[in-house]
C-alpha positions in Angstrom: -23.7 28.6 11.3 -21.7 27.5 14.3 -18.7 25.4 14.2 -19.1 22.6 16.6 -16.9 19.3 16.9 -19.5 16.9 17.0 -19.3 13.5 19.5 -19.1 10.1 18.5 -23.1 9.9 19.2 -23.8 12.6 17.0 -21.5 11.7 14.2 -23.3 8.3 14.2 -26.7 9.7 14.6 -26.1 12.0 11.2 -24.2 9.1 9.5 -27.6 7.0 9.8 -29.8 9.7 9.0 -28.2 10.3 5.8 -27.9 6.8 5.0 -31.8 6.4 5.6 -32.6 9.7 3.9 -30.3 8.4 0.8 -32.5 5.2 0.5 -36.3 6.6 0.8 -35.7 10.4 0.1 -38.1 11.1 2.9 -37.8 13.0 6.0 -36.0 10.8 8.7 -37.5 10.4 12.5 -35.9 9.6 15.4 -37.8 6.3 16.1 -37.1 4.9 12.7 -33.1 5.2 13.5 -33.6 3.3 16.5 -35.6 0.5 15.1 -33.5 0.3 12.0 -30.2 0.6 13.2 -28.2 -0.4 16.5 -27.6 2.6 18.2 -27.4 1.4 21.4 -29.6 4.4 23.0 -33.4 5.5 23.2 -35.3 7.3 20.7 -35.7 10.0 23.1 -32.0 10.4 23.0 -31.9 10.4 19.2 -34.3 12.8 18.8 -32.5 15.3 21.4 -29.5 14.9 19.2 -30.9 15.3 15.9 -32.4 18.6 17.4 -28.9 19.5 18.6 -27.5 18.5 14.7 -30.3 20.8 13.2 -29.2 23.7 15.5 -25.5 23.2 14.4 -26.9 23.4 10.7 -26.3 19.6 9.8 -30.0 18.8 9.4 -33.0 20.5 8.8 -36.7 20.1 9.8 -38.6 20.5 6.4 -42.4 21.7 6.6 -44.3 20.0 9.8 -42.4 16.7 9.3 -41.7 15.2 12.6 -38.5 13.8 10.6 -35.2 15.5 9.4 -33.1 15.7 6.3 -29.3 16.6 5.6 -28.5 20.0 4.8 -25.3 20.7 2.6 -23.1 21.4 5.7 -24.3 17.7 7.1 -23.4 16.1 3.7 -20.2 18.1 3.4 -19.4 16.3 7.1 -20.4 12.8 5.9 -18.0 12.8 2.6 -15.1 14.4 4.2 -15.3 12.1 7.4 -18.4 9.7 8.1 -19.2 7.9 4.8 -17.7 4.2 4.2 -14.4 3.9 2.4 -15.1 3.9 -1.4 -15.5 0.1 -2.7 -16.7 -1.4 -5.7 -18.0 -4.9 -6.0 -15.9 -7.3 -7.8 -18.4 -8.0 -10.2 -18.7 -4.2 -11.4 -14.8 -3.8 -11.4 -15.2 -7.2 -13.9 -17.6 -5.3 -16.0 -15.5 -2.6 -16.4 -12.7 -4.1 -17.3 -14.4 -6.3 -20.1 -16.2 -3.5 -21.5 -13.4 -1.0 -21.9 -11.0 -3.8 -22.8 -13.6 -4.9 -25.8 -13.7 -1.1 -26.8 -10.0 -0.6 -26.9 -9.1 -0.1 -30.5 -10.8 3.6 -30.4 -10.2 6.5 -28.0 -13.9 8.1 -28.9 -15.5 4.4 -28.3 -13.8 4.0 -24.8 -14.7 7.3 -23.6 -18.6 6.6 -24.9 -18.6 3.1 -23.0 -16.9 4.7 -20.0 -19.7 7.5 -19.6 -22.2 4.6 -20.2 -20.7 2.3 -17.5 -20.5 5.2 -15.1 -24.3 6.2 -15.6 -24.7 2.4 -15.3 -23.0 1.5 -11.8 -24.2 4.7 -10.1 -27.5 5.0 -11.8 -27.2 8.9 -12.1 -25.9 10.9 -14.6 -22.6 10.7 -16.1 -20.4 13.0 -17.9 -17.3 12.2 -19.6 -15.1 15.3 -20.9 -12.6 15.1 -24.0 -9.2 16.0 -22.7 -8.0 19.5 -23.0 -5.7 19.1 -26.2 -3.1 22.0 -24.8 -0.7 19.3 -23.3 -1.1 17.0 -26.1 1.7 16.2 -28.6 0.7 16.7 -32.4 1.6 13.2 -34.5 0.6 14.9 -37.8 -1.9 16.9 -39.9 -3.6 16.2 -43.0 -5.2 18.3 -45.3 -8.0 17.0 -47.5 -9.5 18.8 -50.4 -13.1 19.4 -50.2 -13.4 21.9 -53.2 -11.1 24.7 -54.6 -11.6 26.9 -51.6 -12.9 24.4 -49.0 -10.4 22.4 -46.7 -10.7 19.9 -43.8 -7.8 20.0 -41.7 -7.3 16.6 -39.6 -5.3 17.0 -36.2 -4.0 13.6 -35.0 -2.5 13.5 -31.5 -0.1 11.2 -30.2 -2.7 9.9 -27.6 -4.8 8.5 -30.5 -7.4 11.4 -30.5 -8.1 13.0 -34.0 -9.7 16.6 -34.0 -10.8 17.7 -37.6 -12.1 21.2 -38.8 -13.6 22.2 -42.2 -12.6 25.6 -43.2 -12.8 28.1 -46.4 -9.7 29.3 -48.0 -9.5 32.6 -49.6 -8.5 31.6 -53.1 -8.3 28.4 -55.3 -5.5 26.0 -54.2 -4.5 22.8 -55.9 -3.9 19.8 -54.4 -0.1 19.5 -55.1 0.1 23.0 -53.0 -1.9 21.4 -50.2 0.2 18.3 -50.0 3.3 21.0 -50.0 1.7 22.8 -46.7 0.9 19.4 -45.0 4.8 18.2 -45.5 5.9 21.4 -44.2 3.6 21.9 -41.1 4.4 18.3 -40.3 8.3 19.1 -40.7 7.8 22.0 -38.6 5.1 21.3 -36.0 5.0 17.2 -35.4 6.0 16.2 -31.9 5.3 19.7 -30.0 2.5 20.3 -27.6 -0.6 22.0 -29.1 0.4 24.8 -26.7 3.7 25.4 -28.2 2.1 25.6 -31.9 -0.4 28.2 -31.0 2.0 30.3 -29.3 4.8 29.9 -31.9 3.3 28.9 -35.1 3.8 32.2 -36.8 7.2 32.3 -36.1 7.9 28.7 -37.1 6.5 29.3 -40.5 7.0 32.9 -41.2 10.0 32.2 -43.4 8.1 30.6 -46.4 8.3 32.5 -49.3 6.1 30.5 -52.0 3.2 33.0 -53.1 1.5 29.8 -53.6 1.3 28.3 -50.5 0.7 31.4 -48.8 -3.4 31.5 -48.9 -3.1 28.1 -46.7 -0.3 29.1 -44.5 -2.0 32.5 -43.8 -5.3 30.3 -42.7 -3.0 28.3 -40.5 -1.8 31.3 -38.7 -4.8 33.3 -38.5 -6.8 30.3 -37.7 -4.2 28.4 -35.0 -6.4 29.0 -31.9 -9.6 27.4 -33.9 -7.9 24.7 -35.9 -5.6 23.6 -32.6 -8.3 23.4 -30.1 -10.7 20.9 -28.6 -13.8 23.3 -29.2 -14.4 21.1 -32.3 -14.2 17.6 -30.4 -17.6 16.0 -30.3 -19.7 19.0 -28.1 -16.9 18.4 -25.3 -18.5 15.8 -23.5 -20.5 12.7 -23.5 -23.5 12.8 -21.0 -25.4 9.5 -20.5 -27.7 8.1 -17.8 -30.8 10.7 -18.3 -33.6 7.8 -17.9 -31.6 7.1 -14.4 -31.6 10.4 -13.1 -35.2 11.2 -14.2 -36.4 8.1 -12.0 -35.3 9.8 -8.8 -38.1 11.0 -6.4 -36.8 14.6 -6.8 -38.0 14.9 -10.2 -41.4 14.5 -9.5 -41.9 18.0 -9.1 -42.4 19.7 -12.5 -40.2 22.4 -12.0 -37.0 20.0 -10.8 -37.5 17.8 -13.9 -37.6 20.9 -16.1 -34.6 22.0 -14.3 -32.4 18.6 -14.9 -34.2 18.7 -18.4 -32.5 22.2 -19.1 -29.2 21.1 -17.5 -28.8 18.0 -19.9 -29.7 20.0 -23.0 -26.9 22.6 -21.7 -23.9 20.6 -21.5 -21.8 23.7 -21.3 -22.9 24.3 -17.6 -22.2 21.1 -16.6 -18.6 21.3 -18.6 -17.8 24.6 -16.8 -18.5 23.4 -13.2 -16.1 20.2 -14.0 -13.8 22.8 -15.1 -13.2 24.4 -11.7 -10.7 22.5 -9.5 -10.1 23.2 -6.0 -8.4 19.9 -4.7 -5.8 19.4 -7.1 -4.2 16.9 -5.2 -6.9 14.7 -4.4 -7.9 11.5 -6.5 -11.5 13.0 -6.5 -13.5 15.7 -6.0 -17.1 16.3 -4.6 -19.2 19.6 -5.0 -22.6 19.6 -3.1 -25.5 22.0 -3.6 -24.6 25.4 -2.5 -21.0 25.0 -3.3 -21.6 25.2 -7.0 -21.5 28.5 -8.6 -24.6 28.0 -10.7 -28.2 28.6 -9.0 -29.2 26.1 -11.6 -27.3 23.5 -10.0 -27.8 23.7 -6.2 -30.0 21.0 -5.8 -27.3 18.8 -7.4 -23.9 17.2 -6.4 -21.0 16.7 -8.4 -18.7 13.6 -7.8 -15.6 13.7 -10.3 -12.1 12.6 -11.2 -9.4 13.2 -14.1 -8.2 10.6 -16.5 -5.3 10.9 -18.8 -4.7 10.4 -22.6 -0.8 10.6 -23.3 -0.1 14.0 -21.7 -3.9 15.7 -22.0 -6.5 15.1 -19.1 -10.1 14.8 -19.5 -12.5 14.7 -16.8 -15.0 11.9 -15.5 -18.2 13.0 -13.4 -21.2 11.8 -11.7 -24.2 14.3 -11.3 -27.0 13.7 -9.2 -29.1 15.0 -6.6 -27.6 15.9 -3.4 -29.4 12.5 -2.1 -26.8 10.2 -3.6 -24.4 7.2 -2.7 -21.4 9.1 -2.5 -19.4 6.1 -1.6 -20.2 4.2 -4.5 -20.0 7.0 -6.7 -16.5 7.7 -5.7 -15.4 4.3 -5.9 -17.0 4.3 -9.6 -15.2 7.3 -10.5 -11.6 6.7 -9.3 -11.6 2.8 -10.8 -12.9 4.0 -13.8 -10.5 6.5 -14.5 -7.7 4.3 -13.4 -8.8 1.5 -15.8 -9.6 4.2 -18.6 -6.0 5.5 -18.5 -4.7 2.4 -18.7 -6.7 1.5 -21.7 -6.0 5.0 -23.6 -2.4 4.3 -23.2 -2.7 1.1 -24.9 -3.7 2.9 -27.9 -1.5 6.0 -27.7 
């Protein structure tokens, strides 16, 4: 496809075609554009401009319809330079502030409420990933005996998050010895970043000579990546808004409906896409259709941003058909990310 600098007229027509297609999910014709929008020129002129935009690769002409629909290239130009500045209504901001303030006591609850709010405001699928723990700082470790050879390890972080994992020990260990290991680990590891602990744990506790403590010490050394990992944290993500996205016209087709159901069931696919960050210096990132590496997702778009919980960062994202209200999605993502980070700071 050729790269062309569009005229103001061409940009105006492309903007209105996308606005109308987002509203109706139907191909847009030139006559409809001149009737609904004050473009200042005739249907024939609009038709010629739309034909040029199709030649440039910004619009497509589906089937035998007289109307056009945006291409991925058209959406990309739109979100980069043509859409309205992202802005939330005051009533939506007030709703976000109130709901998050009500949930301020628990980090997990805050993330769940955030996902629900994001799907409610955007009318799309919302995904909140739990923070990557490598940069988080350890507050304390607790070891709870479940049986003579089975323990629960609780990793509490200064950010307020808590991670738990149940593990088997090779030999029986008394409660007294578990408490001794717990005290030792907290003395040597508390205040360190999780990444530091995983990389240096063996060196930090290699001088422990008490034979009765060694089974638990060995378990921590051998399983450090598993114990100090975010892989145990609530399946990595929270996804809400399934009902919203299933109402979209795109999913009246059985194959498309099956695709979105598979997507929702396979959270790891979404989480993987969200982990790809190509624009680190921006407040948000939009990934459209063919820009997504997974073929399953090339009829979708992602709008995402990051939130902070202590030193760790997680991701907020809207997932929906390419025909979405990008400006509103961006506004909701940015405001929620900022507000969530502030609320999490209060409990960290």
